[in-house]
N, C-alpha and C positions, 0 to 999 in steps of 0.2 A: 248176439253176433253183430247186429247192426250198430249197437251202441259201441262195441269194441272198435269197429271200423271207423266210426265217426271220431272216436277218441284219437285214433292214429292220425286222421286227417287234421284234426284240430292241433295236434302236437307239431305239425310241420307248417302251420300257417305263418308263424313269424319268419321262417326261412323263405317262404314264398314271396314275402314282401321285401326281401333283401335284394340289392343289386348284385348281379353276378360278378365274381371276382375276376379282374383281368388275368390273362394267361400269356405265357411266352410261347413262341413258336420256333424251336430249334431247326425246323425244316426250311424256314424261310431264308432268303439271302441275308448274309450277315451285314448288319448296319455298319457303315464306314464313316459316318459323320454324326455330329450331334443333331438333335431336332432343329429344324429351321424355326427360329423364333423360340417360343416356350414349348416345353414338353407338356404332355397331359397332366392334369391336376388330380391328385388322389383324394379319396374321401372314404369314410367308413362304409360298410355294406349297406347301412340304412340311409346313407346320403349325408350324414352330418360330418363336420370337420373335426377330426380327432384333435384333442388338446385345447379346443376352444375356437370360437368363430373369428377371433382376431387373426388366427393363423390361416385363414382362408385366402389371405392376400397373395398376389403375385409380386408384390413390391416389398419394401422394407418396413418392418414394424419394430418399434423400440419401446421398452418400458418407460414410463414417465419418470422424470426426475433423475435420469442417468446421464453420464458424461457424453460428449459428442463421440460418435463412432470413429474408429481409427481410419486413416487413409489407407489406400491400396487394396480395398476389398473388391476385387474384380470378378470374383466367382459369381456365376449366375444364380446359385442357390447356396445358402449357408444358414447356420443356426448356432446359438450359444445358449446353454442352459445350466442351471444349477442342478448337478446330479443328485444332490441331497434332497432338496425340496421338490425338484421337478419343474420349478418355474423356468419358463422360457424367457430369457431376458431380451433377446433380439433375434431377428431372423430375416432372411430374404427368400421369398418363394418357398416357404418351409415344406409344403406338400407337393412341389413339382416332382414329377416321376422321371428323374434323370437316369441315364445309364450309369450303374454304380462302379464298373470295372472291379478291381480286386478288393475294394472295400466290402464287397459282398461276401468275401471270405470271413468276415466277422460273424455273419449269420451261419456260415458253414461251421465255424467253431462253436458257436452257441448251441447249434442243433446236435452236433455229433459228440461233444464231450459227454453228455449224459447216456448216450447210446452205445458207445464203444468201451470195451474192457481195457483199462489202462495197462493191464498185464499182457495184452495181446501183442504179437509181433507179426507184422504184415510183410509178405514177400513181394519184392518189386517184380514188375512184368515189363515186357517189351512195349506194351501200350503206355506204361508210365514214362518210359524213356523217350517215347516219340510224341508225347502229348503237345498240343499246340501252345505257343506262348512261353511265358516264364517258367523255368524249371530249376529245381534245387539240385538236380543231379542224381535222382534215383536210377538204379540199374537193375536189370532183370536178375533175379536170384539174390539180390541184396535183402538183408533182414532188418526191418525198421520197426522199432517199438512205436506204438500208437502215440505216446506223449511226444516223442521226437518228430513224428509226422505233423502234429499239431504245431510245434515250433517251427518246422519248415514251412508250413502253410502261412504262418503269420510273419515270421522274421524275414524271409526272402520270397514270400508270395509264390511258392512253388505250385504250379498247376499240376505237376506230377504228384505232389503230396495230396492235393485235393482229390486227384483220381484214385490214388491208393486208399485214402480214407473212405471215399465213396464206395469202392469195391468191398471194403471191409464191412460196410454198413448195409450191403445188399445190392449195391449197384448205383449208377448215376441217377436213374429215374426214381428209385426209392429215396435216395438222398435229397434230390430236388423237391419231391413231394413232402418230405419231412421238413425241409427248410421252409416251404410255404406254410406248412402247418404251424411251425414255430413262430413265424412272422405274425400270422393271424392271431396266435395265442397271446401275443404281447401287445397287440394293437397296432402293429406295423403294416397297416393295410395298403400303403403306397408301394410296398415291396413285393415284387414278383420274381422269384428265382427261376432261371432257365438252365443254369449250369452251376456246379459247385465252386467254380473258379472265379466267375465274374466275366469270362470272355463274352463279348457282345452277342446277344441274341435278341431278335425282334420281340418286343413286349417285356423283356427283362427290365426291371427298374428298382430303384429305391429313392428315397427323398432325404433332404437334410434332416427332417424330423425323424424319419425312421432310422437313419444311421445313428443318430444320437440316442434313440430309444434302445437300439440293439447294443450300443457300446455301454450304455448305463447299465444294462443287465450284465455285460461281461465283466465290468470292473466291480460288480457287486458280488461275484462269485470267486472265491479264493483260487479255484483251479484255473479258471480262464483268465483271471487277473494276472496270475503268475506267468502265463504264456505271453500275454501282452507286454509284460515288464522284462522279459528275458532278452539280454543284449546279444548273446552268442550261444551257439550250440555246436556240438561235434557230430558230424555225419560219419558213420562207420566205414571202414575199409571193406571192400569186396574183392576177395582174392582173384587176381587175374583181370579184374575189370576196373577197379577204382581204388585209389588210396583214401585213407580217411582225410577229412578236411573240415575246417571250421566254417560256419555260416554266421553272418552278422545281421542284426536288425536293419532294415531299410528305413525305419522311421527316423527322420532327421531330427525330431525333437526329443528322442528318448534320452540322449546323453547331453543335450544342449539346453533343454528347458527345465528349470528348477521345478521339481515336484511332478514331473511327467509320470503318468500312470500307463503309458503305452499309446500306440496309434497304429493305423493301417493306411498305407498308400494305395493308390490305384491309378492306372492309366490304360486307355485303349483309344483307338481312333474315334470311336463314337462318344465315349464318355469324357475324353480329354483327361485332365488331372482331377482326382478326387482324394479326399483325406478325411479321416475321423480320428479324434484324439481325446484325451482327458488329462487333467492335472489336478493336483491338490496343493492347497496353500492354507496354513493355519487351520487345518481340519475341515476346510471347505473344498468341495470338489466341483469342478466345471467340466462339461463335455461340449466339444465343438465339432461340427461337421462342415465340410466345404466341398462343393460339387460343381463340375463343369467350368474349369478355369485353365489357364495356361501358365507356363513357367515364368513368363514375363508379363507385367513388370515385377510380379511378386509371386514366388512359388506358393502352392496350396498350403504347405506346412507353415510357411511364414505368415500367410494370411490367418491361419489358425492360431498361431502364436499371438498375433496382435489381438485377436478376438478373446483369447484367454486373458491377456493382460487387461483388456477393457473389462471383461466380466469380473475379474478380481477387484477392479476399482469400483464396481457397483456395490453398494452397501449390502451386506447380508440381510435378508428379509425383504428386499425390494419386491414389490408386487410385479409379477411377470405379465406378459401379454398372452399367456397360455401356459399349458402345463404338459409335461411328458407323462403320459398315462401309465398306470400299472395294470397288470392283469385283473386286479380286484376292481378297477374302475370300469371294466368291460362288462356288459350285460350279455352273457352267452346265449345263443339260440340253442335249441335242443341238440342239434348236430354238433355244435362246438363244445357243449358240455360233455357229450358222450365221447368226443375225440379227446378232450382233455383228460377224462377219466382213463381211457385206454392208454394215452401217452404216458401218464403217471405210472401205470401198471406195467409198462414194458421194461423188461430187464435189459442190461447192456448186451449188445450183440457179441457173442463169443465165437472163437474159431469153430467150435462144434455146431453152433447154430447156423453159421454161414456155410459150412462145408458139408454138413450132414443133411440138413433139411433143404438147403438151397432156397429157402423161402423167407423173404423179408417180412418183418412184422408189420410194417406200415400199411400194406394193402388191406389188412382187416379194418383199419380205421377208415380208409378211403371207400371200402366197400359199404360200410355203414352209411357214410355220407352220401354215396351214390343212391342208396335206397331212399333217403330222404329227398334227394333231388328229384327222383322219378315220381315220388308221391306228390311233391310240390307242384309238378307240372299238371297234376290232376285238378288241383284247386286254383291254379292261376299262374300267369307268367311273371317271371322276375323282371323288374325294370331294367332297362338297358343303361349301360354306363355312358354317360355323355361327357367326354372330356372338354375342358374349356379350350376354345379355339386358340391356336398359337398366335402370339403377337407378331407383327412384321419383323423380319430380320433386320438387324441394325437399329432397332428402336433405342431411344435414349434410355439412360439409366433411370430406374424408377425413383420417385421421390420417397424420402423417409417419412413415415407416419409414426408419430409418437402416440402411444396409447394414452387415454385419459387416466388420470390418477385414480387409484382405487385402494382400498385398505389391503395390506398384505394378509394372507391366510397363514392363521396360527402356523536260406539257400545249401568215366575213368579220368581222374584229375580234377582240375578246377572246373566246376560246373559252369554252364552258360549264365551270364548275368541276367537277372530277371528284368522284365519290362512292365511289371505291374499288371499282368494279365493280358497283355497284347503282344503279338509278334512284331508290332511296330516299335520303332525307337522313338521315345518322346523327344520333343524339341529341347 
């Protein structure tokens, strides 16, 4: 008996040594502006910098032997990486935990596609109609197939679509918990979801590194990649409420940048403009993320286009300043391993599961994790997260640091126009 108890305690010791994961607080007053100076800096639960120590910088770091970076890169944080090899070619404040705005919907997509039955039809509600921020025009009583809702989520950043999809998956809280589980499962430890839509919430965050990591996973899956590359979709008519209408992608690069694989825009008062995208040229794929910037002097998408051009000019095989990790690169704690096993075993959420039982699947996972957390408190306290103090507002642009050379490794009627996740209108 004693031996069995000791074995349980030993099994949670690694978790006890981990730093607690940051959390979001939807009950706190909504943030209305970016962080003064720099946002907190993210790190892995054990304290290391995901992707390599050179990515710990708050400044600009660039691979050795590469062309000069393009002009006009005004974003506070950005990253360009080879999606094939995972090599990060250049970045600025890659692990800064910025407000993500609607770029967080990329994580919503990544999380819910495996969980929802594509044959399911979701009925719109008054709550969908009245959701805050950008809406694609769902109406109560309308019938919307899950694949169409995914298109509405990405093409026109519909917060109503995010709400409907979350309801289908068991509710907003269940969906947010699943999003955080997904982020941790791929190594996106800077990402904390507080909403499925990206509307600003205290503590909600992502980073240039994590957005690139999430988008790399999306373009690697044929189902999600097809959603990202869809230019238009047709919303169905709802008798007596709304005629059918077409929605179009808000991604400025989808039809203008050769080889575009899709992208996701975002804007809120606190996040300002954000953007993540990918493109392919001669069989080589690059992914770019841009966070916390303004429309002038250069839009987020235009800054991303310049970074793509620059990245394609870097010779293939150039050694990076870090790497985009894969799940195989992560060393799971016992709780993460159990969570991963349960997640893989979860079937798609069907109408029957949602309406008959009313019980989401995810709390089983969370309950198991909670047991481990309680046990961990018996053997020791987790270390506190200690964010890097923000730099003074108005500080000068950081200098570019080039890495030392190293060998390369082997949207009744026309719906409201979306605002990228915020009720505010971007400048």
